[in-house]
Residue frames relative to the residue before (quaternion, step in Angstrom):
aa qw qx qy qz dx dy dz
M 1.0000 0.0000 0.0000 0.0000 0.00 0.00 0.00
L 0.2998 -0.8082 0.4832 0.1531 3.51 -0.05 1.40
L 0.7741 0.3726 -0.2131 0.4653 3.66 0.92 -0.61
K 0.2904 0.7774 -0.5008 0.2459 3.59 1.23 0.41
G 0.7860 0.2261 -0.2052 0.5377 3.65 -0.76 1.10
K 0.6208 0.5303 -0.3658 0.4468 3.60 1.25 0.03
T 0.2293 -0.7456 0.6016 0.1720 3.59 -1.25 0.40
A 0.1315 -0.7884 0.6003 0.0291 3.51 -0.90 1.04
L 0.1452 -0.7580 0.6292 0.0921 3.53 -1.19 0.68
V 0.0549 -0.8114 0.5808 -0.0364 3.56 -0.63 1.17
T 0.2404 -0.7766 0.5699 0.1201 3.48 -0.86 1.05
G 0.7770 0.2700 -0.2252 0.5222 3.62 -1.16 0.50
A 0.3716 0.7846 -0.4201 0.2642 3.52 1.18 0.61
G 0.4221 0.7224 -0.4645 0.2902 3.69 1.13 0.28
R 0.7999 -0.0290 0.0536 0.5971 3.52 1.10 -0.48
G 0.7789 0.4036 -0.2067 0.4332 3.62 -1.36 -0.23
I 0.8630 -0.1281 0.1275 0.4717 3.50 -1.18 -0.76
G 0.6650 0.5259 -0.2960 0.4400 3.56 1.01 -0.77
R 0.6305 0.4966 -0.3129 0.5079 3.47 1.14 -0.73
A 0.6447 0.5240 -0.3235 0.4529 3.61 0.84 -0.79
I 0.6667 0.5058 -0.3014 0.4569 3.50 0.97 -0.85
A 0.6537 0.4942 -0.3254 0.4717 3.56 0.86 -0.84
L 0.6865 0.4743 -0.3151 0.4521 3.58 0.88 -0.72
A 0.6078 0.5492 -0.3374 0.4637 3.55 1.10 -0.55
L 0.6511 0.4947 -0.2801 0.5029 3.52 1.04 -0.96
A 0.6535 0.5072 -0.3361 0.4502 3.58 0.91 -0.81
R 0.6661 0.4825 -0.3128 0.4750 3.64 0.94 -0.84
G 0.6461 0.5293 -0.3042 0.4581 3.61 1.24 -0.43
G 0.6519 -0.5627 0.2682 0.4319 3.47 1.40 0.05
A 0.5549 0.6415 -0.3852 0.3635 3.60 1.26 -0.16
A 0.4077 -0.5955 0.6106 0.3259 3.60 -1.32 0.34
V 0.1179 -0.8206 0.5582 0.0329 3.60 -0.80 0.88
A 0.1875 -0.6933 0.6891 0.0961 3.47 -1.20 0.95
V 0.0944 -0.7927 0.6023 0.0030 3.60 -0.81 1.11
M 0.0813 -0.8101 0.5801 -0.0267 3.47 -0.89 1.14
A 0.1499 0.7431 -0.6386 0.1324 3.52 -0.98 0.88
R 0.6295 -0.5361 0.4217 0.3721 3.57 -1.40 0.06
T 0.7437 0.4285 -0.2035 0.4710 3.50 0.98 -0.91
Q 0.4350 -0.7500 0.4400 0.2339 3.66 -0.40 1.10
P 0.7051 0.4468 -0.3209 0.4475 3.60 0.60 -1.12
E 0.6423 0.5214 -0.3643 0.4277 3.69 0.91 -0.77
V 0.7145 0.4585 -0.2847 0.4451 3.51 0.71 -1.02
E 0.6213 0.5146 -0.3459 0.4790 3.64 1.05 -0.55
E 0.6489 0.4759 -0.3510 0.4789 3.59 1.00 -0.53
T 0.6210 0.4966 -0.3776 0.4746 3.64 0.97 -0.50
A 0.6086 0.5362 -0.3610 0.4601 3.65 0.97 -0.68
R 0.6547 0.5145 -0.3202 0.4517 3.58 0.93 -0.95
M 0.6525 0.5259 -0.3052 0.4522 3.49 0.98 -0.83
A 0.6550 0.4928 -0.2945 0.4913 3.54 1.03 -0.78
T 0.6217 0.5298 -0.3326 0.4714 3.59 1.06 -0.56
D 0.6218 0.5540 -0.2909 0.4709 3.45 1.10 -0.86
A 0.6670 0.4809 -0.2697 0.5011 3.51 1.18 -0.70
G 0.6230 -0.5902 0.3268 0.3958 3.62 1.24 0.10
A 0.5889 0.5898 -0.3670 0.4132 3.59 1.23 0.20
R 0.4909 -0.5556 0.5740 0.3476 3.48 -1.39 0.36
A 0.0202 0.8276 -0.5571 0.0655 3.61 -0.76 0.96
L 0.1196 -0.7830 0.6099 0.0250 3.52 -1.13 0.75
A 0.2181 -0.7775 0.5843 0.0803 3.52 -0.81 1.09
L 0.0332 0.7910 -0.6080 0.0594 3.57 -0.83 1.18
T 0.2783 -0.7534 0.5809 0.1322 3.54 -1.17 0.71
G 0.3814 0.7276 -0.5261 0.2198 3.53 -1.08 0.59
D 0.5013 -0.6284 0.5255 0.2785 3.50 -1.47 0.09
V 0.3936 -0.7519 0.4622 0.2572 3.59 -0.49 1.10
A 0.6569 0.5011 -0.3295 0.4569 3.61 1.20 -0.39
N 0.6303 0.5090 -0.3478 0.4719 3.61 1.25 -0.04
A 0.4384 -0.7426 0.4459 0.2399 3.59 -0.53 1.21
A 0.6655 0.5043 -0.3270 0.4426 3.58 1.03 -0.70
D 0.5986 0.5339 -0.3329 0.4958 3.62 1.17 -0.61
V 0.6592 0.4961 -0.3293 0.4592 3.60 0.88 -0.95
S 0.6589 0.5102 -0.3184 0.4519 3.62 0.81 -0.89
R 0.6590 0.5039 -0.3112 0.4636 3.60 0.88 -0.94
T 0.6413 0.5513 -0.3069 0.4367 3.60 1.01 -0.95
V 0.6826 0.4682 -0.2692 0.4922 3.57 0.88 -1.04
D 0.6750 0.4946 -0.3192 0.4447 3.65 0.75 -0.91
T 0.6678 0.4918 -0.3031 0.4693 3.62 0.95 -0.83
T 0.6270 0.5376 -0.3268 0.4594 3.61 1.01 -0.78
M 0.6933 0.4536 -0.2823 0.4836 3.62 0.85 -0.97
R 0.6480 0.5262 -0.3200 0.4481 3.62 1.00 -0.59
E 0.7631 0.3892 -0.1852 0.4816 3.52 0.97 -0.98
L 0.8270 0.2493 -0.0921 0.4954 3.59 0.96 -0.83
G 0.5673 -0.5994 0.3714 0.4255 3.59 1.33 -0.18
A 0.7885 -0.3350 0.2438 0.4545 3.49 -1.40 -0.05
I 0.4209 -0.6965 0.5209 0.2577 3.65 -0.98 0.80
N 0.1696 -0.8113 0.5536 0.0805 3.54 -0.66 1.08
V 0.7768 0.1418 -0.0855 0.6076 3.50 1.20 -0.66
L 0.1009 -0.7686 0.6292 0.0569 3.59 -0.94 0.90
V 0.0361 -0.7826 0.6193 0.0515 3.61 -0.75 0.94
N 0.2132 -0.7472 0.6254 0.0719 3.59 -0.70 1.19
N 0.0966 0.8290 -0.5381 0.1175 3.54 -0.02 1.33
A 0.5337 0.6592 -0.4295 0.3101 3.64 1.00 -0.74
G 0.0190 -0.8246 0.5610 -0.0712 3.67 -0.85 0.97
Y 0.1136 -0.7584 0.6371 0.0771 3.50 -1.27 0.49
A 0.0420 -0.8093 0.5856 -0.0159 3.60 -0.92 0.77
C 0.0653 0.7491 -0.6558 0.0680 3.53 -1.02 0.94
F 0.0743 -0.8367 0.5423 -0.0196 3.58 -0.25 1.26
K 0.3144 0.7080 -0.5738 0.2658 3.60 -0.75 1.15
P 0.6509 -0.4848 0.3769 0.4464 3.60 -1.17 0.28
F 0.6559 -0.5747 0.3244 0.3665 3.56 -1.02 0.85
L 0.7217 0.4764 -0.2666 0.4255 3.53 0.77 -0.99
E 0.6126 0.5464 -0.3332 0.4639 3.61 1.33 -0.15
Y 0.4940 0.6578 -0.4394 0.3608 3.63 1.28 -0.26
T 0.3237 -0.6590 0.6404 0.2254 3.50 -1.18 0.65
P 0.6228 -0.4907 0.4376 0.4239 3.64 -1.25 0.27
E 0.6487 0.5577 -0.3077 0.4165 3.53 0.96 -0.92
E 0.6728 0.4824 -0.2886 0.4811 3.53 1.01 -0.93
W 0.6194 0.5388 -0.3353 0.4622 3.57 1.00 -0.68
E 0.7407 0.4374 -0.2585 0.4396 3.44 0.78 -1.09
R 0.6328 0.5201 -0.3512 0.4536 3.63 1.06 -0.48
T 0.5895 0.5633 -0.3511 0.4603 3.56 1.12 -0.64
L 0.7130 0.4209 -0.2587 0.4976 3.60 0.76 -0.93
A 0.5927 0.5675 -0.3779 0.4289 3.65 1.03 -0.78
V 0.7167 0.4438 -0.2503 0.4762 3.63 0.74 -1.10
N 0.7970 0.3692 -0.1784 0.4436 3.56 0.47 -1.26
L 0.8052 0.2836 -0.1724 0.4914 3.67 0.92 -0.31
T 0.6921 0.4685 -0.2522 0.4878 3.52 0.88 -0.97
G 0.6219 0.5714 -0.3258 0.4249 3.49 0.98 -0.97
P 0.6613 0.4658 -0.3065 0.5017 3.77 0.88 -0.93
F 0.6141 0.5526 -0.3512 0.4406 3.53 0.92 -0.78
L 0.6891 0.4805 -0.2796 0.4649 3.58 0.79 -0.95
F 0.7002 0.4712 -0.3042 0.4417 3.55 0.84 -0.91
I 0.6431 0.4929 -0.3373 0.4794 3.60 1.07 -0.76
R 0.6076 0.5622 -0.3480 0.4401 3.57 0.94 -0.67
A 0.7195 0.4503 -0.2459 0.4681 3.58 1.02 -0.91
V 0.7411 0.4330 -0.2279 0.4596 3.60 1.07 -0.77
A 0.5689 0.6573 -0.3542 0.3448 3.62 1.05 -0.85
P 0.6593 0.5521 -0.3540 0.3677 3.57 0.66 -1.00
S 0.6766 0.4643 -0.2830 0.4965 3.63 1.00 -0.90
M 0.6224 0.5077 -0.3629 0.4725 3.61 1.00 -0.60
I 0.6497 0.5226 -0.3128 0.4549 3.61 0.95 -0.80
E 0.6303 0.5296 -0.3231 0.4668 3.53 1.06 -0.87
R 0.7337 0.4164 -0.2373 0.4816 3.61 0.94 -0.84
G 0.3704 -0.7577 0.4545 0.2865 3.61 1.33 -0.30
A 0.7287 0.3074 -0.2572 0.5553 3.58 1.09 0.75
G 0.3843 0.7160 -0.5397 0.2198 3.54 -1.24 0.50
R 0.2097 -0.7535 0.6105 0.1250 3.58 -1.21 0.54
I 0.1017 -0.7496 0.6530 0.0359 3.52 -1.03 0.94
I 0.0617 -0.8002 0.5958 -0.0293 3.57 -0.70 1.15
N 0.1306 -0.8015 0.5829 0.0294 3.49 -0.62 1.19
I 0.2629 -0.7551 0.5756 0.1715 3.61 -0.72 0.94
S 0.0429 -0.8186 0.5727 -0.0087 3.56 -0.31 1.22
S 0.4050 -0.6902 0.5394 0.2619 3.68 -0.82 -0.81
V 0.5981 -0.5195 0.4482 0.4143 3.60 -1.32 0.37
A 0.5506 0.6127 -0.3838 0.4172 3.61 1.28 -0.27
G 0.6378 0.5013 -0.3038 0.4996 3.47 1.31 -0.19
L 0.6896 0.4355 -0.2553 0.5192 3.55 1.39 0.00
K 0.8047 0.0888 -0.0491 0.5849 3.65 1.17 -0.31
P 0.5212 -0.6475 0.4377 0.3427 3.53 -1.15 0.34
I 0.1149 -0.7890 0.6029 0.0279 3.63 -0.93 0.81
V 0.4886 -0.6812 0.4704 0.2756 3.60 -0.75 1.15
N 0.8418 0.1675 -0.1436 0.4926 3.62 -1.01 0.89
Q 0.6668 0.4084 -0.3120 0.5397 3.59 1.22 0.41
S 0.1811 0.8317 -0.5148 0.1024 3.60 0.97 0.64
A 0.6607 0.4728 -0.3239 0.4848 3.67 0.93 -0.84
Y 0.6718 0.4815 -0.3306 0.4556 3.59 0.88 -0.79
C 0.6036 0.5476 -0.3418 0.4679 3.62 1.01 -0.82
A 0.6978 0.4774 -0.3002 0.4415 3.55 0.75 -1.03
S 0.6494 0.5289 -0.3109 0.4494 3.62 1.03 -0.68
K 0.7158 0.4584 -0.2267 0.4755 3.48 1.03 -0.88
H 0.5885 0.5151 -0.3540 0.5130 3.55 1.17 -0.57
G 0.6438 0.5252 -0.3100 0.4621 3.55 1.03 -0.76
L 0.6534 0.5010 -0.3131 0.4732 3.62 1.03 -0.84
N 0.6281 0.5211 -0.3355 0.4705 3.60 1.06 -0.72
G 0.6585 0.5082 -0.3215 0.4525 3.58 0.93 -0.81
L 0.6155 0.5353 -0.3255 0.4782 3.54 1.03 -0.94
S 0.7005 0.4972 -0.2884 0.4230 3.55 0.79 -1.01
K 0.5903 0.5606 -0.3155 0.4876 3.64 1.15 -0.70
A 0.6972 0.4754 -0.2838 0.4554 3.56 0.77 -1.06
L 0.7030 0.4888 -0.2741 0.4378 3.53 0.91 -0.95
A 0.5371 0.6110 -0.3833 0.4372 3.58 1.24 -0.65
M 0.6943 0.4646 -0.2543 0.4872 3.56 1.05 -0.95
E 0.7065 0.5054 -0.2479 0.4288 3.51 0.87 -1.03
L 0.7483 0.3781 -0.2151 0.5008 3.64 0.95 -0.76
C 0.4634 0.7196 -0.4376 0.2755 3.56 1.14 -0.31
E 0.6683 0.5152 -0.3006 0.4445 3.60 1.01 -0.91
H 0.6826 0.4437 -0.2898 0.5031 3.64 1.26 -0.29
G 0.6039 -0.6006 0.3621 0.3788 3.60 1.14 0.23
V 0.5774 0.5795 -0.3844 0.4278 3.64 1.26 0.17
S 0.2320 -0.7739 0.5788 0.1106 3.57 -0.88 1.03
V 0.1552 -0.7672 0.6197 0.0577 3.53 -1.13 0.78
H 0.0415 -0.8142 0.5782 -0.0311 3.52 -0.83 1.12
W 0.0376 -0.7924 0.6007 0.0994 3.62 -1.09 0.34
I 0.2385 -0.7990 0.5487 0.0597 3.39 -1.01 1.03
C 0.1488 -0.8257 0.5429 0.0351 3.61 -0.55 1.09
P 0.0729 -0.8312 0.5505 0.0262 3.58 -0.09 1.19
G 0.3895 -0.6507 0.5813 0.2949 3.51 -1.24 0.49
G 0.8261 -0.1632 0.1233 0.5250 3.71 -1.07 -0.70
V 0.0412 0.7534 -0.6553 0.0347 3.52 -0.92 1.11
D 0.3877 -0.7461 0.4884 0.2334 3.55 -0.79 0.94
T 0.1937 0.7554 -0.5826 0.2290 3.58 -0.11 1.44
R 0.6512 -0.4834 0.3902 0.4359 3.53 -1.29 0.25
L 0.5974 0.5523 -0.3765 0.4432 3.63 0.89 -0.71
A 0.6899 0.4730 -0.2820 0.4698 3.63 0.84 -0.89
R 0.6389 0.5285 -0.3214 0.4573 3.54 1.04 -0.81
D 0.6714 0.5115 -0.2823 0.4558 3.54 1.00 -0.92
A 0.7251 0.4643 -0.2401 0.4484 3.47 0.96 -1.01
M 0.7783 0.1780 -0.0600 0.5992 3.59 1.14 -0.77
P 0.0137 -0.8736 0.4855 0.0308 3.64 0.59 1.01
D 0.7115 0.4431 -0.2602 0.4793 3.54 1.21 -0.56
R 0.5164 0.6488 -0.4069 0.3833 3.67 1.24 -0.09
D 0.4159 -0.6864 0.5392 0.2551 3.50 -0.92 1.02
K 0.1343 -0.8264 0.5437 0.0576 3.69 -0.60 0.94
T 0.2386 0.7696 -0.5318 0.2608 3.55 1.22 0.58
G 0.8413 0.1693 -0.1442 0.4928 3.61 -0.70 1.00
W 0.4118 0.6865 -0.4746 0.3660 3.50 1.32 0.19
M 0.5877 -0.6015 0.4192 0.3421 3.59 -1.23 0.52
A 0.4238 -0.6582 0.5527 0.2859 3.56 -1.27 0.30
P 0.6473 -0.5181 0.3878 0.4027 3.59 -1.14 0.30
E 0.6142 0.5588 -0.3383 0.4428 3.58 1.09 -0.66
D 0.6040 0.5630 -0.3801 0.4167 3.56 1.08 -0.42
I 0.6604 0.4913 -0.2803 0.4939 3.54 1.12 -0.72
A 0.6244 0.5576 -0.3039 0.4549 3.51 1.21 -0.86
Q 0.6265 0.5273 -0.3378 0.4640 3.59 1.07 -0.63
V 0.6573 0.4752 -0.3292 0.4834 3.55 0.97 -0.66
C 0.6327 0.5468 -0.3224 0.4435 3.64 0.99 -0.71
A 0.6297 0.5357 -0.3085 0.4705 3.54 1.10 -0.88
F 0.6567 0.5249 -0.3166 0.4393 3.47 1.03 -0.87
L 0.6369 0.5054 -0.3179 0.4876 3.58 0.99 -0.79
A 0.6856 0.5046 -0.3049 0.4271 3.64 0.80 -0.97
G 0.7525 0.4195 -0.2273 0.4540 3.55 1.17 -0.66
L 0.3443 0.7692 -0.4560 0.2861 3.56 1.34 0.22
N 0.5237 -0.5984 0.4972 0.3471 3.50 -1.07 0.73
P 0.5577 -0.6502 0.3850 0.3435 3.74 -0.82 0.80
R 0.5956 0.5517 -0.3744 0.4479 3.65 1.27 -0.37
A 0.7357 0.3879 -0.2209 0.5094 3.68 1.19 -0.26
T 0.0399 -0.7997 0.5984 0.0267 3.48 -1.18 0.54
V 0.1255 -0.7283 0.6639 0.1144 3.61 -1.23 0.33
D 0.3706 -0.7483 0.5098 0.2070 3.56 -0.84 1.05
E 0.8478 -0.0447 0.0967 0.5195 3.51 0.14 -1.30
I 0.0977 -0.7883 0.6064 0.0352 3.58 -0.97 0.92
M 0.1196 -0.7627 0.6320 0.0673 3.60 -0.69 1.11
I 0.0032 -0.7895 0.6129 -0.0311 3.60 -0.65 1.03
R 0.0038 0.8212 -0.5695 0.0361 3.64 -0.77 1.07
R 0.6189 -0.5439 0.3833 0.4175 3.41 -1.22 0.31
F 0.6870 -0.5660 0.2774 0.3616 3.57 -1.00 0.89
G 0.7670 0.3850 -0.2048 0.4707 3.58 0.87 -0.93
S 0.5087 0.6549 -0.4263 0.3615 3.61 1.13 0.14
V 0.5731 -0.5966 0.4452 0.3425 3.58 -1.20 0.30
P 0.5006 -0.6474 0.4564 0.3491 3.68 -0.76 0.88
L 0.5805 -0.5792 0.4299 0.3777 3.56 -1.07 0.73
G 0.8152 0.2269 -0.2040 0.4923 3.50 -0.81 1.07
G 0.5386 0.6153 -0.3847 0.4281 3.54 1.42 -0.03
């Protein structure tokens, strides 16, 4: 169990990719704090992690709210110990032509997908730096690597998250902290179904596929790192192809 004795904090863990990641880390031996806005969902994730043999903590809050972020991190460290792995997974998507976006939709997209990771990293990184170790894993998207029609807000937020990840990978390296970013293609989640209800999702990846990659990164030996992982559904065209 590569993660035995470690503590992981996963945002957006009430369902979908976040829940799958939390369970994969729990099965790998980590204690997991799971955070989301919907209490019944995040409590169910924590119960599933406990059933997998892990210590688990369910927390509710908004990743774009600084007070919620601070409370989540403080509670996790008090109940489960120092955070060794931070997974910024919480996401928001609103797909439509650019001129149809409202300022509120634009702001919410950036708040959840970019400001949320900023707030969590700012809250968790100091203790990682003090200990000289830690892994930060940001769940991005292929929308952070290429333009996609009717996804301008989402693309902007994910390009920004990739840029933040790259800068922090350089900045935190000297302190023993690794930063990774995963860019999935189509994953069959409720977020994707809500944002693209008419899209055929036959052959799309499952949340567990992304969780497997995340668990791999979390369990890497500290002497090794991986920067960016782009994972796509098998039948899709390679990026740049």
